[in-house]
C-alpha positions in Angstrom: 0.8 7.6 5.5 1.7 5.4 2.6 -0.1 3.9 -0.4 1.5 0.4 -0.9 1.0 -1.7 -4.0 1.3 -5.4 -3.9 1.2 -8.0 -6.6 0.6 -11.4 -4.9 2.8 -11.4 -1.8 5.3 -8.9 -3.2 5.5 -5.3 -2.2 6.1 -3.5 -5.5 6.3 0.1 -4.4 5.3 2.3 -1.5 4.4 6.0 -2.1 4.0 8.7 0.7 0.6 10.3 1.0 -0.3 13.7 2.5 -2.6 12.7 5.3 -4.7 15.9 4.9 -5.5 15.1 1.2 -6.5 11.5 1.6 -10.1 12.4 2.0 -10.1 14.6 -1.2 -11.7 12.8 -4.2 -9.3 11.4 -6.7 -6.2 12.0 -4.6 -5.4 8.3 -3.8 -6.9 7.2 -7.2 -4.3 9.4 -9.0 -1.5 7.5 -7.3 -3.0 4.1 -8.0 -3.3 5.0 -11.8 0.3 6.2 -11.9 1.5 3.1 -10.2 -0.6 0.8 -12.5 0.8 2.7 -15.6 4.4 2.5 -14.3 4.2 -1.3 -13.8 1.7 -2.3 -16.6 4.2 -4.8 -18.1 4.2 -6.6 -14.8 0.4 -7.2 -14.9 0.6 -9.1 -18.2 2.2 -12.0 -16.3 0.9 -11.4 -12.7 -2.5 -11.0 -11.2 -4.0 -7.5 -10.7 -2.4 -5.4 -8.0 -3.8 -4.7 -4.6 -3.4 -1.4 -2.8 -3.4 -0.6 0.8 -3.1 2.6 2.8 -0.9 2.2 5.9 0.3 4.4 8.7 4.1 4.1 9.2 3.8 5.1 12.8 1.6 2.2 13.8 3.6 -0.3 16.0 2.5 -3.8 16.5 3.4 -5.0 20.0 3.0 -8.6 21.0 0.6 -9.2 23.8 1.9 -10.7 27.2 0.3 -14.0 26.2 2.3 -14.1 23.0 5.5 -13.3 24.8 5.2 -16.0 27.5 3.8 -18.6 25.0 
């Protein structure tokens, strides 16, 4: 799994996470704070960052209706 930091529509950085540790209090928050500190100069000019946790193994497959149009 990955923690992804976006500013607007731009992906700034993606950090790998330990799936077993995600439910532990403060684990994801620690990474968020590190990324915010690392890119603090960027936030002066841009809106606040958004964070998402994603599974890299998830595959999006189009439905048959989408393929046939």
